[in-house]
C-alpha positions in Angstrom: -36.5 39.6 105.0 -38.8 37.9 102.5 -39.9 41.0 101.4 -37.0 42.6 100.5 -36.4 39.2 98.3 -39.8 39.6 96.5 -39.0 43.1 96.0 -35.9 42.5 94.2 -37.0 40.0 92.3 -39.8 41.7 90.8 -37.5 44.6 90.3 -35.4 42.1 88.1 -37.6 41.0 86.2 -38.8 44.3 84.8 -35.4 45.1 84.0 -35.1 41.6 82.3 -38.5 42.5 80.6 -37.4 46.0 79.3 -33.7 44.9 78.0 -35.6 41.5 76.0 -37.7 43.9 74.5 -34.5 46.1 73.6 -32.7 43.0 72.1 -35.7 42.1 70.0 -36.6 45.4 68.5 -32.8 45.6 67.3 -32.7 41.9 65.7 -35.9 43.1 64.1 -34.2 46.4 62.8 -31.3 44.2 62.1 -33.7 41.4 60.0 -35.5 44.6 58.3 -32.2 46.3 56.8 -30.5 43.1 55.5 -31.7 43.9 52.0 -30.1 47.5 51.9 -26.7 46.1 53.6 -24.9 45.7 50.0 -25.4 49.4 49.1 -23.7 51.2 52.0 -20.5 52.6 51.1 -18.8 55.9 51.6 -18.5 57.7 54.3 -19.8 61.3 55.4 -22.9 63.3 53.3 -23.3 60.5 51.5 -23.9 58.2 54.5 -25.7 60.8 55.9 -28.0 61.3 53.4 -28.6 57.2 52.9 -29.4 57.5 57.0 -32.3 60.3 56.2 -33.0 57.8 52.7 -33.1 54.0 55.0 -37.2 53.5 56.0 -37.5 54.9 52.2 -35.4 52.8 50.4 -36.0 49.6 52.3 -39.8 50.0 51.6 -38.9 50.4 48.0 -36.9 47.8 48.0 -39.7 45.4 48.8 -42.2 46.9 46.7 -40.3 47.9 43.5 -37.5 44.8 43.4 -34.4 44.8 42.3 -33.6 45.7 38.7 -30.1 45.0 38.5 -30.5 41.8 39.8 -32.8 41.5 37.1 -36.2 40.5 38.9 -39.4 42.1 39.9 -42.3 42.4 41.7 -45.4 42.2 40.3 -48.2 44.7 40.6 -50.7 42.2 41.9 -48.7 40.1 44.3 -47.2 43.6 46.4 -50.3 43.5 48.6 -49.6 40.3 49.4 -46.1 40.4 49.9 -47.0 43.0 52.3 -49.1 41.1 54.1 -46.8 38.4 54.3 -43.9 40.7 56.0 -45.9 42.3 58.7 -47.1 38.5 59.2 -43.0 37.7 59.8 -42.5 41.0 61.9 -45.5 40.3 64.2 -44.2 36.6 64.6 -40.9 37.5 65.2 -41.0 40.3 67.4 -43.5 38.3 69.7 -40.7 35.2 69.4 -37.9 37.5 70.9 -39.6 39.4 73.5 -41.1 36.0 75.4 -37.4 34.6 74.6 -35.4 37.5 75.4 -37.6 37.7 78.6 -37.2 34.0 79.6 -33.1 34.3 79.1 -32.6 37.6 80.3 -34.9 37.2 83.3 -33.4 34.0 84.3 -29.7 35.2 84.5 -30.5 38.4 85.7 -32.5 36.8 88.5 -30.0 34.3 89.5 -27.4 37.1 89.4 -29.1 39.2 91.8 -30.1 36.6 94.2 -26.5 35.7 94.5 -25.9 39.3 95.1 -28.5 39.6 97.6 -27.8 36.7 99.2 -24.2 38.0 99.8 -25.2 41.0 101.3 -27.5 39.7 104.2 -26.8 39.5 107.9 -25.0 36.3 109.2 -28.4 34.1 110.0 -27.4 30.6 111.3 -30.7 29.7 112.4 -31.8 30.0 108.9 -28.9 28.0 107.1 -31.3 24.7 107.0 -34.3 26.6 105.7 -32.4 28.8 103.0 -32.2 27.1 99.6 -28.5 26.9 98.3 -27.2 29.0 95.4 -26.8 25.6 93.2 -30.6 25.4 93.2 -31.1 28.5 91.2 -27.9 28.2 89.0 -29.9 24.8 87.8 -32.9 27.2 87.0 -31.1 29.6 85.6 -29.2 26.3 83.2 -32.2 25.6 82.3 -34.0 28.4 81.4 -31.2 29.0 78.9 -31.4 25.7 77.6 -35.0 26.4 76.9 -34.5 29.6 75.2 -31.4 27.8 73.2 -33.7 25.4 71.8 -36.5 27.8 71.0 -34.0 30.2 69.6 -33.5 27.2 67.1 -36.9 26.5 66.3 -37.4 30.0 65.6 -33.8 30.4 63.8 -34.9 27.4 60.9 -38.4 28.6 60.7 -36.9 32.0 59.7 -35.1 30.4 57.1 -37.6 28.9 55.8 -40.5 31.0 55.5 -37.9 33.7 54.1 -37.0 31.0 51.2 -40.9 30.5 50.6 -41.7 34.0 51.1 -39.4 34.7 48.0 -40.3 32.0 45.9 -43.8 33.4 46.2 -42.4 36.9 45.6 -41.4 35.7 42.4 -44.4 35.7 40.5 -46.2 32.3 42.0 -49.9 32.3 40.7 -53.1 33.2 43.2 -54.2 29.6 44.1 -50.5 28.3 44.7 -50.1 31.3 46.6 -53.0 31.2 48.5 -52.1 27.4 49.7 -48.7 28.5 50.3 -50.3 31.2 52.9 -52.1 28.8 54.4 -49.3 26.8 55.1 -47.4 29.5 56.1 -50.1 30.6 58.8 -50.5 26.9 59.8 -46.6 27.1 60.9 -47.5 30.8 62.6 -49.8 28.9 64.9 -47.7 26.2 65.3 -45.0 28.6 66.8 -47.2 30.2 68.8 -48.2 27.4 70.5 -44.3 26.4 71.4 -44.5 30.0 72.4 -47.2 29.2 75.0 -45.8 25.9 76.1 -43.1 28.1 77.1 -44.4 30.5 79.1 -46.4 27.9 80.6 -43.4 26.0 81.3 -41.9 29.5 82.6 -45.1 30.2 84.7 -44.3 26.5 86.4 -41.1 27.3 87.2 -42.4 30.9 88.9 -44.8 28.7 90.8 -42.3 26.5 92.2 -40.0 29.5 93.4 -43.2 30.9 95.0 -43.4 27.8 96.5 -39.7 27.6 97.8 -40.8 31.0 99.0 -44.0 30.1 100.9 -42.0 27.3 102.3 -39.5 29.6 103.4 -42.0 31.7 104.9 -43.5 28.7 106.8 -39.7 27.6 108.3 -39.4 31.2 109.2 -42.6 31.6 111.2 -42.2 28.0 112.7 -38.7 29.0 114.3 -39.6 31.9 115.1 -42.5 30.6 116.5 -40.7 28.1 119.1 -38.0 30.4 119.6 -36.9 30.5 123.3 -36.0 34.2 123.6 -39.3 35.3 122.5 -41.4 36.1 125.5 -44.2 38.2 123.6 -47.8 37.1 122.7 -48.2 36.1 119.3 -50.0 39.1 117.6 -53.3 38.2 116.2 -53.4 38.4 112.2 -55.5 40.8 110.3 -57.9 38.9 108.9 -58.4 37.4 112.2 -58.9 40.4 113.7 -61.7 41.3 110.8 -63.5 37.9 111.1 -63.6 38.5 115.0 -65.6 41.9 114.1 -67.9 40.0 111.9 -68.3 37.7 114.9 -69.4 40.7 117.1 -71.8 42.3 114.5 -73.6 38.7 113.6 -74.5 38.6 118.0 -75.6 42.2 117.8 -79.3 43.2 117.7 -80.8 42.1 114.0 -83.0 45.5 114.1 -79.7 47.7 113.5 -78.8 47.3 110.2 -75.0 48.3 110.5 -74.2 44.8 111.0 -74.7 43.8 107.3 -72.5 46.8 106.3 -68.9 45.3 105.9 -67.6 43.3 103.2 -67.2 39.5 102.9 -67.7 37.5 100.0 -70.7 36.0 99.3 -71.0 33.0 97.2 -74.4 32.3 95.7 -75.2 29.6 93.1 -77.9 26.9 92.0 -78.1 23.9 93.5 -75.2 21.8 92.5 -73.6 24.3 90.6 -70.2 24.1 92.3 -70.6 26.7 94.6 -69.0 24.7 97.6 -66.1 23.0 95.4 -65.2 26.8 94.1 -64.6 27.7 97.6 -62.9 24.8 98.6 -60.7 25.1 95.9 -59.9 29.0 97.1 -59.1 27.1 100.9 -56.8 24.5 99.1 -58.9 21.6 101.0 -61.7 19.5 100.5 -63.5 20.6 104.1 -67.0 20.4 103.0 -69.4 17.0 102.8 -70.4 16.0 99.4 -73.6 15.0 98.0 -75.0 13.1 94.8 -77.7 15.7 94.1 -78.7 16.0 97.9 -78.7 19.2 99.5 -75.7 19.3 101.4 -75.6 23.1 102.5 -78.4 23.8 104.6 -77.0 26.9 106.9 -74.6 29.5 105.9 -71.0 29.0 106.5 -68.6 31.7 107.4 -65.2 30.8 106.3 -62.1 33.1 107.0 -59.3 32.2 105.1 -56.1 33.3 107.0 -52.1 32.6 105.9 -50.1 30.5 108.6 -47.5 27.9 108.3 -49.6 24.9 108.9 -53.1 24.1 107.3 -55.3 23.9 109.5 -58.7 24.7 110.6 -60.8 25.5 113.5 -64.7 25.9 114.4 -65.2 29.3 115.9 -66.7 27.6 119.0 -64.1 24.7 119.5 -60.8 24.6 120.5 -59.8 21.7 118.1 -57.7 22.3 115.3 -58.2 19.8 112.0 -54.8 19.0 109.9 -56.1 19.7 106.5 -53.2 17.2 105.4 -54.3 14.3 106.9 -56.8 12.5 105.7 -58.7 11.4 108.8 -58.8 14.8 110.4 -60.5 15.8 106.9 -62.9 13.4 107.3 -63.9 14.2 110.8 -64.4 17.8 109.5 -66.8 17.2 106.9 -68.9 15.2 109.9 -68.8 17.6 112.2 -69.7 19.7 109.5 -72.9 17.8 108.4 -73.5 17.6 112.0 -73.5 21.3 112.4 -75.6 22.1 109.6 -78.5 19.0 110.6 -78.3 20.3 113.9 -79.2 24.0 112.7 -82.5 22.9 111.3 -84.9 21.8 113.6 -88.7 22.2 113.5 -89.2 20.5 110.7 -87.4 22.9 108.6 -85.0 21.8 105.7 -82.7 24.7 105.9 -81.5 27.2 108.6 -80.0 31.0 109.5 -77.8 29.9 112.2 -74.2 30.6 110.6 -71.5 28.0 111.3 -68.2 29.9 111.3 -65.0 28.5 110.9 -60.9 29.4 110.0 -59.0 27.6 107.6 -55.1 29.0 108.2 -52.1 28.0 105.5 -49.0 28.9 103.3 -50.6 30.3 100.7 -53.8 31.2 101.1 -55.6 34.6 100.1 -56.8 36.3 103.2 -60.7 36.8 103.0 -64.0 36.0 104.6 -66.4 34.2 102.5 -70.0 32.7 103.3 -71.4 30.0 101.4 -74.9 29.9 101.4 -77.5 27.4 100.1 -78.4 26.6 96.9 -81.0 28.1 94.8 -83.8 25.5 93.9 -86.5 25.6 91.4 -88.5 22.9 92.1 -89.0 21.3 95.9 -89.1 17.5 96.4 -91.6 15.7 98.8 -89.0 15.7 101.4 -88.6 19.4 102.0 -90.7 22.0 103.9 -92.8 23.6 102.3 -91.5 27.1 102.7 -87.7 26.0 101.6 -87.7 27.7 98.1 -88.8 31.3 99.6 -86.5 30.7 102.7 -83.6 30.3 100.4 -84.2 33.2 98.3 -84.9 35.3 101.4 -81.7 33.9 102.7 -79.6 35.0 99.6 -81.1 38.3 98.7 -80.4 39.2 102.9 -76.8 38.8 102.1 -76.6 40.2 99.1 -78.6 43.1 99.6 -75.5 44.2 102.0 -74.2 47.2 100.0 -70.2 46.3 100.9 -71.1 42.3 100.1 -68.7 40.7 97.1 -71.1 38.3 95.3 -69.8 35.6 94.1 -72.2 34.6 91.3 -71.4 30.7 90.3 -73.0 29.1 87.2 -72.9 26.0 85.9 -71.5 25.8 82.6 -72.5 22.1 81.7 -76.1 23.6 81.7 -78.1 26.2 79.5 -77.6 29.2 80.4 -81.8 29.3 79.8 -81.8 27.5 82.8 -80.4 29.8 85.3 -81.7 31.4 88.6 -78.9 32.9 90.3 -78.5 35.6 87.6 -81.8 37.0 87.7 -81.5 37.5 91.9 -78.0 38.9 91.7 -79.3 41.3 88.9 -81.6 42.7 91.7 -79.5 43.0 93.9 -76.7 44.5 91.9 -77.9 45.4 88.6 -74.6 47.9 88.0 -72.4 45.4 88.8 -70.0 47.0 90.7 -69.7 44.5 93.1 -70.7 41.1 91.4 -67.8 38.4 90.2 -68.9 36.1 87.6 -67.5 32.5 88.2 -68.2 29.4 84.9 -67.8 26.0 86.5 -67.3 23.0 84.9 -66.4 24.6 82.1 -64.6 21.1 81.0 -67.9 19.5 80.6 -69.1 22.6 78.3 -66.1 22.1 76.0 -68.2 19.1 74.4 -71.6 20.8 75.0 -71.8 24.6 74.4 -70.8 26.8 71.5 -67.7 27.8 71.9 -69.3 31.9 70.8 -71.7 31.2 73.8 -68.8 31.0 75.8 -67.4 33.4 74.7 -70.2 35.8 75.1 -70.9 34.1 79.2 -66.9 35.2 79.5 -67.3 39.2 77.9 -70.9 39.8 79.6 -72.9 40.0 76.5 -74.7 36.6 77.2 -76.7 37.3 80.7 -78.5 40.6 80.8 -76.2 40.7 84.4 -73.0 42.9 85.0 -70.0 42.2 86.6 -66.6 43.3 87.6 -65.0 40.1 86.1 -65.9 37.1 84.5 -63.6 33.7 85.5 -63.8 30.0 83.9 -62.6 27.2 86.4 -62.4 23.5 86.7 -63.5 22.2 90.4 -62.9 18.6 89.8 -63.9 15.4 87.6 -66.5 14.7 89.5 -64.8 12.2 91.7 -65.1 12.5 95.4 -62.0 11.2 96.8 -59.9 13.5 94.3 -57.5 15.6 96.8 -57.3 19.6 95.8 -53.6 19.1 94.3 -55.5 16.2 92.1 -58.3 18.9 91.3 -56.0 21.7 90.5 -53.5 19.7 87.9 -56.4 18.7 86.0 -57.6 22.3 85.9 -54.0 23.0 84.8 -54.2 20.6 81.9 -57.7 21.4 81.1 -57.0 24.9 80.2 -52.7 23.7 78.7 -54.8 21.6 76.4 -57.9 22.3 75.6 -59.0 23.4 72.0 -61.8 25.1 73.3 -60.1 28.0 75.4 -57.2 27.7 73.1 -59.0 30.1 70.0 -58.1 33.3 70.2 -60.8 35.7 70.9 -62.5 33.1 73.6 -60.9 34.2 76.7 -58.1 35.7 78.0 -55.3 34.2 80.0 -56.1 36.1 83.8 -60.2 34.8 83.1 -59.4 31.3 84.1 -57.9 28.7 86.8 -59.3 29.1 90.4 -55.6 30.6 91.3 -56.1 33.7 89.2 -59.9 34.2 90.7 -58.5 33.6 94.3 -56.1 36.3 93.9 -59.0 38.7 92.4 -61.5 38.0 94.8 -59.0 38.7 97.5 -57.7 41.8 95.8 -61.5 43.0 95.8 -62.1 42.3 99.2 -59.3 44.2 100.9 -60.2 46.8 99.0 -63.9 47.5 99.7 -62.4 46.7 103.1 -60.6 49.6 103.2 -63.4 51.8 101.6 -65.7 50.9 104.2 -64.4 50.2 107.7 -63.8 54.5 108.5 -67.4 54.8 108.1 -68.7 51.8 110.0 -66.2 52.7 112.9 -67.8 56.3 112.6 -71.3 55.1 112.8 -70.6 53.0 116.0 -68.9 56.1 117.5 -72.1 57.9 116.6 -74.5 55.2 118.3 -72.3 54.5 121.5 -72.6 58.4 121.9 -76.1 57.9 122.1 -76.5 55.4 124.2 -74.3 56.4 126.7 -76.3 59.9 126.6 -79.8 57.5 127.1 -78.1 55.6 130.4 -76.8 58.8 131.9 -80.6 60.3 132.1 -82.1 56.8 132.9 -80.1 55.5 135.3 -77.8 58.0 136.7 -76.2 56.4 139.9 -76.1 52.7 138.4 -73.5 50.9 136.3 -73.9 49.4 133.0 -73.9 45.7 134.0 -74.5 43.7 131.4 -76.5 40.3 131.4 -73.2 38.3 132.7 -72.1 40.3 135.7 -75.7 40.5 136.8 -76.1 36.9 136.5 -73.0 36.4 138.7 -74.7 38.9 141.0 -77.7 36.6 141.0 -75.4 33.4 141.6 -73.7 35.0 144.4 -77.2 35.9 146.2 -78.7 32.7 145.7 -75.9 31.0 147.4 -76.1 33.4 150.3 -79.4 32.0 150.8 -78.3 28.2 150.7 -76.0 29.0 153.2 -78.5 30.5 155.3 -80.8 27.7 155.1 -78.2 25.3 157.0 -78.2 28.1 160.1 -82.3 27.8 161.1 -82.3 26.6 164.4 -83.0 22.5 165.4 -86.3 23.9 167.0 -87.4 25.9 163.4 -86.5 23.0 161.7 -88.4 20.3 164.4 -91.5 22.9 164.3 -91.6 22.9 160.2 -91.4 19.0 160.1 -93.7 17.7 162.4 -96.2 20.7 160.7 -95.7 19.2 157.4 -95.5 15.5 158.8 -98.7 15.9 160.1 -100.1 17.6 157.0 -98.9 14.5 154.6 -100.5 11.7 157.2 -103.3 13.2 158.7 -105.8 12.1 156.0 -104.6 8.4 156.1 -104.6 8.0 160.0 -108.3 8.9 159.9 -109.5 7.5 157.3 -107.7 4.3 157.0 -106.7 3.7 161.0 -109.0 5.8 163.5 -112.4 5.2 161.9 -112.1 1.7 160.4 -110.8 1.1 164.4 -113.1 2.7 165.9 -116.1 0.6 163.8 -114.9 -2.6 166.1 -117.2 -2.4 168.5 -114.9 -2.8 171.3 -111.7 -1.6 173.4 -109.4 -5.1 172.5 -110.5 -5.3 168.8 -109.9 -1.2 168.3 -106.3 -1.9 169.9 -105.6 -5.2 167.6 -106.9 -3.4 164.4 -104.7 -0.4 165.5 -101.6 -2.5 166.0 -102.5 -4.1 162.6 -102.9 -0.8 160.5 -100.0 0.8 161.9 -97.5 -1.8 161.3 -98.5 -2.5 157.8 -98.2 1.2 157.4 -95.2 1.8 158.3 -93.7 -0.9 156.6 -94.8 0.2 153.3 -96.2 4.0 152.7 -95.0 5.5 156.3 -91.3 6.3 155.1 -92.1 7.4 151.9 -94.5 9.8 153.0 -91.8 10.6 155.7 -89.3 11.8 153.2 -91.8 13.8 150.8 -92.8 15.5 153.9 -89.2 16.2 154.9 -88.6 17.6 151.4 -91.1 19.7 150.7 -90.6 21.4 154.2 -87.0 22.1 153.0 -88.5 23.4 149.8 -90.8 25.7 151.6 -88.0 26.9 154.2 -85.7 28.1 151.0 -88.5 30.0 149.2 -89.2 31.5 152.7 -85.7 32.4 153.0 -86.0 33.8 149.1 -89.1 35.8 150.0 -87.6 37.9 152.9 -84.7 38.2 150.9 -86.6 40.3 148.6 -88.1 42.8 151.5 -84.7 43.8 152.3 -83.7 47.3 151.4 -81.1 46.5 148.9 -83.1 44.1 147.3 -82.3 44.2 143.2 -85.8 43.1 141.7 -84.0 42.5 138.5 -82.9 39.1 139.6 -86.2 37.6 140.9 -87.5 36.1 137.7 -83.7 34.8 137.8 -84.0 33.6 141.4 -87.2 31.9 140.9 -86.2 29.6 137.9 -83.5 28.7 139.5 -84.5 27.6 143.3 -87.9 25.9 140.8 -85.6 24.1 138.3 -82.9 22.9 141.2 -86.5 21.9 143.3 -87.5 19.7 140.7 -83.9 18.0 140.1 -83.7 17.5 144.0 -84.3 13.8 145.3 -84.1 12.2 149.0 -81.4 10.0 149.5 -82.7 6.5 148.8 -81.6 4.9 151.9 -83.2 7.3 154.2 -86.3 5.1 153.4 -84.7 2.5 155.2 -83.4 4.0 158.1 -86.5 5.7 158.7 -88.6 2.2 158.4 -86.9 1.0 161.3 -87.1 4.3 163.6 -91.1 4.1 162.7 -91.7 0.4 163.5 -89.5 0.3 166.6 -90.8 3.4 167.9 -95.1 1.7 167.2 -94.3 -1.1 169.4 -93.9 1.0 172.1 -98.1 1.1 173.0 -98.1 2.8 176.7 -97.6 6.5 177.8 -94.9 7.2 180.1 -96.0 10.1 182.0 -98.4 13.2 182.6 -97.1 15.2 180.0 -96.9 12.8 177.4 -100.5 12.1 178.4 -101.6 15.5 178.5 -99.7 16.3 175.2 -101.5 13.4 173.2 -104.9 14.7 174.7 -104.3 17.9 173.2 -102.7 16.7 169.6 -106.1 14.3 169.7 -108.7 17.4 170.5 -106.6 19.8 167.5 -106.7 16.4 165.0 -110.5 16.1 165.5 -111.3 19.7 166.1 -109.7 20.3 162.5 -111.2 17.5 161.1 -114.6 18.8 162.4 -114.4 22.5 160.6 -113.5 20.3 157.7 -116.6 18.2 158.1 -118.6 21.3 158.5 -117.3 23.2 155.4 -118.6 20.0 153.5 -122.1 20.1 155.0 -122.2 23.8 154.5 -121.6 23.5 150.8 -124.4 20.1 151.0 -127.2 21.7 152.6 -126.9 25.3 151.9 -126.3 28.3 154.7 -128.8 28.4 157.7 -131.4 30.6 158.1 -130.0 33.8 159.5 -126.9 33.7 156.6 -129.7 32.9 154.2 -131.4 36.3 155.7 -128.3 38.6 155.9 -127.3 37.8 152.2 -130.6 37.3 150.8 -130.1 33.9 149.5 -132.4 30.7 149.0 -132.0 27.0 148.9 -131.6 25.1 145.9 -133.7 22.0 145.1 -130.6 19.8 145.8 -130.1 21.5 149.0 -133.8 21.3 150.2 -133.7 17.2 149.1 -130.4 17.1 151.2 -132.0 18.6 154.0 -134.6 16.6 154.0 -132.6 13.3 154.0 -130.4 15.0 156.9 -133.4 15.1 159.0 -134.7 11.3 158.9 -130.3 10.8 159.1 -130.2 12.6 162.8 -133.0 10.8 163.8 -131.3 7.6 163.5 -128.4 8.8 165.3 -130.6 10.2 167.8 -131.8 6.7 168.6 -128.8 5.1 168.6 -125.9 6.8 169.8 -123.1 4.0 168.6 -124.4 3.4 165.1 -121.9 1.5 163.1 -120.7 3.6 159.9 -122.9 2.4 157.4 -126.7 2.2 157.2 -128.4 -1.4 157.0 -131.1 -2.1 154.2 -133.4 -1.7 156.6 -132.3 1.6 157.9 -132.1 2.7 154.0 -135.5 1.6 153.2 -137.2 3.2 156.1 -135.3 6.7 155.1 -136.8 6.3 151.8 -140.3 5.7 152.4 -140.4 8.2 155.1 -139.3 10.5 152.4 -141.8 9.6 149.5 -144.7 10.7 152.3 -143.2 14.0 152.2 -143.2 14.2 148.2 -139.0 13.8 148.4 -137.8 11.0 146.2 -134.5 10.0 146.5 -132.7 6.7 145.8 -130.2 4.4 148.2 -127.4 5.8 146.9 -128.2 9.6 147.3 -129.2 8.6 151.0 -125.4 6.7 151.8 -124.0 10.4 150.1 -125.5 12.5 152.8 -125.3 9.8 155.3 -121.2 9.9 155.2 -120.6 13.4 156.2 -123.6 13.5 158.7 -122.0 10.2 160.8 -118.8 11.6 160.6 -119.6 14.8 162.3 -121.4 12.7 164.9 -118.8 10.2 165.1 -115.9 13.5 165.8 -118.3 14.8 168.0 -118.3 11.6 170.2 -114.3 11.8 169.9 -114.3 15.2 170.9 -116.0 14.7 174.2 -114.2 11.3 174.8 -110.3 13.3 174.5 -112.0 15.6 177.1 -113.4 13.1 179.7 -109.4 10.9 179.3 -108.0 14.3 179.9 -107.8 13.7 183.9 -107.5 10.1 183.5 -104.4 9.5 183.2 -103.8 8.0 186.6 -107.1 5.6 186.6 -105.4 4.7 183.1 -101.8 3.5 184.9 -103.5 1.7 187.5 -105.9 -0.2 185.1 -104.5 0.0 181.4 -106.4 -1.8 178.7 -109.3 -2.4 181.1 -110.0 1.0 182.1 -113.4 2.3 182.8 -112.8 5.2 180.5 -112.1 4.4 176.8 -108.9 6.0 176.1 -107.4 4.0 173.4 -108.1 7.1 171.2 -105.5 8.8 173.1 -103.4 6.5 173.3 -103.4 5.9 169.0 -102.8 9.3 168.9 -99.9 9.6 171.5 -98.1 6.5 169.0 -98.5 8.6 166.2 -97.4 11.3 168.0 -94.1 9.6 168.9 -93.6 8.6 165.5 -93.7 12.1 163.7 -91.2 13.4 166.4 -88.4 10.6 165.8 -89.5 10.9 162.3 -89.0 14.9 162.3 -85.9 14.3 164.2 -84.5 12.1 162.3 -85.4 14.1 159.0 -83.8 17.8 160.7 -80.9 15.8 160.8 -80.3 14.6 156.9 -81.6 17.9 156.4 -78.3 19.8 158.2 -76.0 16.9 157.6 -77.0 16.3 153.9 -79.7 17.1 152.5 -78.7 21.3 152.6 -75.6 20.3 150.8 -77.1 18.5 148.1 -79.7 21.1 147.2 -76.5 23.6 147.6 -74.9 21.8 144.6 -77.9 20.8 142.6 -78.2 24.9 142.4 -74.5 25.5 141.6 -75.2 22.9 138.4 -78.7 24.5 138.1 -77.1 28.3 137.8 -73.8 26.6 135.6 -76.0 25.3 133.0 -77.8 28.6 132.7 -74.7 30.6 132.9 -74.2 28.6 129.3 -77.5 29.1 128.1 -77.7 32.8 126.6 -81.2 32.6 125.4 -82.1 31.7 129.0 -80.4 34.3 130.4 -82.0 36.7 127.9 -85.3 34.8 129.3 -85.0 35.9 132.6 -83.0 38.6 133.1 -85.2 41.3 131.1 -86.2 45.2 131.2 -84.8 48.0 130.1 -82.5 48.2 132.1 -81.0 45.0 131.0 -81.4 45.5 127.4 -79.8 49.3 127.6 -76.7 48.0 129.6 -76.6 44.7 127.2 -76.2 47.2 123.6 -74.3 49.4 125.2 -71.5 47.0 125.9 -72.1 45.4 122.8 -71.3 48.8 120.7 -68.6 49.3 123.2 -66.6 45.8 121.8 -67.6 46.4 118.8 -66.0 49.8 118.2 -63.2 48.7 120.3 -62.4 45.8 117.6 -63.0 47.9 114.8 -60.6 50.8 116.3 -57.9 48.1 116.9 -58.5 46.3 113.0 -58.1 49.8 111.4 -55.1 50.7 113.3 -53.7 47.3 112.2 -54.9 47.9 108.7 -53.0 51.2 108.8 -49.6 49.8 110.1 -50.1 47.0 107.0 -50.5 49.9 104.5 
């Protein structure tokens, strides 16, 4: 409906202009023929002959004068008179054209609107939205009044000029004629100014009508959106579809250069030249943070402009809409843009290549995609990275090198043209100027500083060596941060209306000024290039898709093209299935695993801090007393925490074991291995046992250690076996230590052709002396006395072996440990059949079996601790680990870089590229179909 109104308005305006032109030409002919009106008489042939000589008679009348009335034009002033007449002719023609266009257009437009309104169907739901006919009548009456005022002024000036011309034609001297001519020229310029003011007023009325038209369209869209009977999904706008295509291409493989071949408007310029302000003026909102000479644009900002009922902005990766009519939302938007820019700069860099994408919608916005780049600098400051200048140049060249990119070259009009850095860069990328639009900013400052002739040369393309499609002059503000876009636009309009610089003839054309004209020109060029190039891009992606599909069929004929997201979901399911399997492990298997892990973690402490120190006491009672003290201290302090650590390691070991067994399945896909390992490692790193488990274990362990009596023969045999196995393991470890210290034996040296080192020979000599001590005293204490150390050292000196006391002590420790463990193993064998004797005599038993009782107590603690840990694993910790793994998987699913790092291989990369190309091609085809429908 609104398009019908717009088309009717255009046809009516064209008819009005044609009609006014005819009226002006008719009036001009009448004025030119006034002097010959009195000579017309008779009819027939006389009138026909007079008609043929009409033009010649008129010329002779003007040049030769009137002999009958007694005056003639002097020969030397005929040329001057003819010049004056031509001036009058041009001035009057221009006045009548403007006057006739204003009056005829307004009257005819009002009449056409009334006819159009009467022919509309009954749309009651738009009664509040459509304007009343009185507003159009008032508008036409205003235009008629303006035309009447201008017409009266023109008539008065016409009579005055005719009189003065007549006086000049009667033979006035040349000097006085020159003065009269200058005065006449001044009046002509005054009239031209009045005509320009009328044109500006007429333009304002047109803009007012356009604004009302936008308001009508906005109300129509709102009512259409809120209409309850509409159940269809709102279709995406054309520019939104195109922006999505660009977003898809930006995420495509950077090695594929087709990503840069679709048009977008690239805004380039020197730092603080007004790039961002020009973009804001086009978007009709101050959406970017401001700075006083500081670099504010630190990353490319892609702004998609689209028409909509509300003036809002939204980031591509966010659901929040910022209302651009509210200052609070504007402030939030500017803060968010600044935050994203600073967040994109990492590793000490000043600028970033990471694109910040946002969409701005509003009534009357020109549809296009613009990219605002960091300003080009010539000098770096101390707070900038060393590569800032080169990074900005490379980034700017990268965007401009796109053969279909429209370059919006911003030049500061308040500085000398020779200081420009951007023009040379633009000329390198677009030497013929086929896709460059030049914009001169801050011309309000240039009016006082610049030479008008230089401004004319800049805007006519004759000052810079670069070429462009068009040259524009704009005013983007008064240097005030709190000025609104409306205030800036009003200031721009007032400036071009009153500027002396831009009113001089030949300096600039009217269509080269204001941000509005610039926006229209850029949008028109943008869509022209889109229509010219989009088909070619779609064909290129069709060919790429065919090649990728052929490669996939040749390499993976039996597999479906699964991208990283699909593979990740499949791996996620397999990992969670393994967690479920973890909770199904039998209780006996858990007990065995936990018991083994507990003794692995506790054995060293039992031997080094409980058993060996207690064995030095010398008597059985002292041994038992010291064991009780040390076990209680251990249970109150370190034992519960060590038990929890052992339980967690057992849980981790069992889960990893399940994952390893899954790899051996016949349907295993090794593409998931790296991802699964990373997920499990991260979940295990984050997981921690419940804190209250330590307190619970402490109580259980203290109660268990209070029992000091073995209750039956079975437990006694199990304790003896536990002691023997533990001592045997320690003996093996001690033998390995001694082997490294003393070197291999004779047979081993002979078989492997090895020899002893000098240190090993010394150790063997020291060991010989120490063995003599242990042979003489089987129950020797764990330490050597001073006399014994001296004796060993002197005996070695007799054999020319020089060692110190520390060297002897280092050798004594493993030698004595082996001696002690051998004795302990022998006592365990002796106590194997001494249970009944133990039950009758207790601690006073002839055979010393305190070692067996100690290890029985340790064994009982391990049993009850393992049982408690197993219950916690099954009931609590397995579920908590499952939650941790799910949390890690959720985090990884949102991290594209992590998935790309963990899911690799030719199969994954080829599938990802094929899926991406399909998505891009589908979006391109959808956009092309919508574009063709709009045509």
